C-alpha positions in Angstrom: 58.8 169.8 138.8 60.0 173.5 139.1 60.2 173.4 142.9 62.3 170.3 142.7 64.5 171.8 140.2 65.0 175.1 142.2 65.8 172.9 145.6 68.3 170.8 143.7 70.1 173.9 142.3 70.0 175.6 145.7 71.3 172.5 147.5 74.3 172.4 144.9 75.0 176.0 145.4 75.1 175.6 149.2 77.5 172.4 148.9 79.7 174.3 146.5 79.8 177.3 149.0 80.7 174.9 151.8 83.3 173.1 149.9 85.0 176.3 148.5 85.0 178.3 151.8 85.2 175.8 154.7 88.7 175.3 156.2 87.4 171.6 157.1 87.0 171.0 153.2 90.6 172.1 152.3 91.7 168.3 152.4 88.6 167.3 150.1 89.5 170.1 147.8 93.1 169.1 147.5 92.1 165.4 147.2 89.6 166.5 144.2 92.3 168.7 142.7 94.8 165.7 142.6 92.3 163.3 141.1 91.5 165.8 138.5 95.0 166.2 137.7 95.6 162.5 137.5 92.5 162.1 135.1 93.8 165.0 132.9 97.2 163.6 132.6 95.7 160.1 131.8 93.6 161.8 128.9 96.4 163.7 127.8 98.6 160.7 127.4 95.8 158.9 125.5 95.3 161.8 123.1 99.0 162.2 122.5 99.2 158.4 121.9 96.2 158.3 119.7 97.6 161.5 117.8 101.1 159.8 117.5 99.4 156.7 116.0 97.4 158.8 113.6 100.6 160.6 112.5 102.7 157.4 112.1 99.6 155.9 110.1 99.6 159.0 107.7 103.3 158.7 107.3 103.2 155.1 106.5 100.2 155.7 104.0 102.2 158.5 102.5 105.3 156.1 102.0 103.2 153.4 100.6 101.2 155.5 98.3 104.5 157.3 97.1 105.8 153.8 95.8 102.3 152.9 94.3 101.7 156.0 92.3 104.3 155.6 89.9 102.0 154.8 87.2 100.1 157.9 87.7 100.5 161.3 85.9 102.6 163.6 87.8 99.7 166.1 88.5 97.7 163.3 90.3 100.8 162.1 92.2 101.3 165.9 93.3 97.7 166.0 94.5 98.0 162.8 96.5 101.2 163.9 98.0 99.6 167.4 98.8 96.7 165.7 100.3 98.8 163.6 102.6 101.1 166.5 103.6 98.0 168.6 104.5 96.6 165.6 106.6 99.9 165.4 108.4 99.9 169.2 109.1 96.4 168.9 110.3 97.2 166.0 112.7 100.2 168.0 114.1 98.0 171.1 114.6 95.1 168.8 116.4 97.9 167.5 118.7 99.1 170.9 119.5 95.6 172.2 120.2 94.8 169.4 122.4 98.0 169.5 124.3 97.5 173.4 124.8 93.9 172.8 125.9 94.8 170.2 128.5 97.9 172.1 130.0 
C-alpha cells in the first residue's frame, strides 16, 4: 500500500512540474485558470445571492416582529430588536468576508 501511495504522489509531482514549467502546457494552464475563474465567479454570485436573500429575510422578519410585539414589555421588544439587529450585522459581515475571500 505504501509503495502505491508513493508512486501516486510521485506521478502527481511529475505532472505538476510538467504542467507548471512546460511551454507547451501554457495553453492548458490558461484554460484551467479561465475555468477556475468562471467557477469562482459562479460561486461568488451564488453566495452573494444567498446572503442577499438572508438579509432580506431578516429585514422582513424584523419588520413583521416589530408590528407583532406591541403587546410585549418594552424590555422584551428591545431585546428582540437587538437580536434582529445583530443578526443583520452578522449577515452583512459574512457577506463581506465571503466576498473578500473569493476576490
